[in-house]
Steps between C-alpha positions, in 0.01 A plus 500: 500500500124563528345840520288581804217739597560824687244663732340709218428187312753565215751229409870562545721348232860507395633849419199670652518402862653804664300754302180306537552454874564868554204579295280254680623622834383852417152376455482328834517612864832508684385196695463293187747212477784497252545187280709247669724469193563699187646391174844675472487637850487197728320477828656796672249771577787748552627420154149536367472848649832603345377375164181693541696820559713439194193475276300774667341762277714806412460808715303796368680753283617789717327832446649751254747741647302815427786738588731327256226516235441863561868578492528326164254730326261753627203619292547818293277770627380830359391755763293790378258754628456874526764740615573501879266204566795291642635286218863545610406422855334177399815401298719586797287274728519221254883540480559530875247236625484253206832518319393658169708736299358805330567808283289805454445593139561859585829446686613249246441745212606817692872487442502401134183656377305747710786701672677577168169593332404734787847665487445571134186687600687699764409291801808380674575308829797462731450121513306215355314465836393863481367449148310186607347679805378785281312272263163591667536846343561370141294179472381573146854563389622182656215316331594639160870446546458126589254456214755648261771267646281198427449628146362235265585219742259581776629230728864616486513644852310209658731248335807694629368514858396136521856377404613559858180568697185319599279808513445796264345796685315795352411428139275779377440452128220278385678442178807375689266289725329328202847432338656352810211345698605141407846558659337498853346222703273741686404865492446684829288817537569705814206702610501769773176656409367403844735764649359766266775495236365599159550317173771632273466704187474287186786712348745325727317171572265341246491142632158423649434259783359169383382274779488207256868505430655686788554421874401802711690580817314736730716779646207693639577442866804512730851376422424194718192433286714521184765265640229247568361537150836463338583195718169338406560563130858359522376184665239451225788477244602147582330373190727718289825349626645199308463162654860374541 
């Protein structure tokens, strides 16, 4: 059986007819004639169309399911900043609106470290929540208590928190920060100076803001402004999720 020419000028031969015809057809207009016969297909144009469909190029790979990828593993975040600048609020928004889990360093350490240490100094509380709420009056003490807990292994508290949480909130010791920085994918600095809130005393917070290594979230406006800023930050994290 002799080969023959298709409209594109290519030659159809045994074993290539269907693929070549489909390929040739894609280079011509819809009005272009089909070959009258095809090796392996016969003269039927309907059969030829069916063969073309069998050998069509594979469909594009479907897009990644971002939600599934995010659920598999969220980035580990460290949220820091001066006292009362809104660190916990930012963490709560990330949890409520974007599915993160978080733990405050202060609350995490309160039960096993800070509350017993304060009791030994004569400062007692009726509940853990009361102790945590009063931390604003003893920031330097909390700083020292957590530093003592970390001891020689400055990343001890961070490692414990990240076992079950995506976010560590409220680190205050630069020594701890330097020791545990590599445990986190990103560091977030929450700044409410735009609302007139002052910086914190170095005795209770000695980590300095570094725009080269930290992501700043502005909390200098309204709550609505903060929500938008947090949402924008969360959407920017798609690069940090694994590609599954």
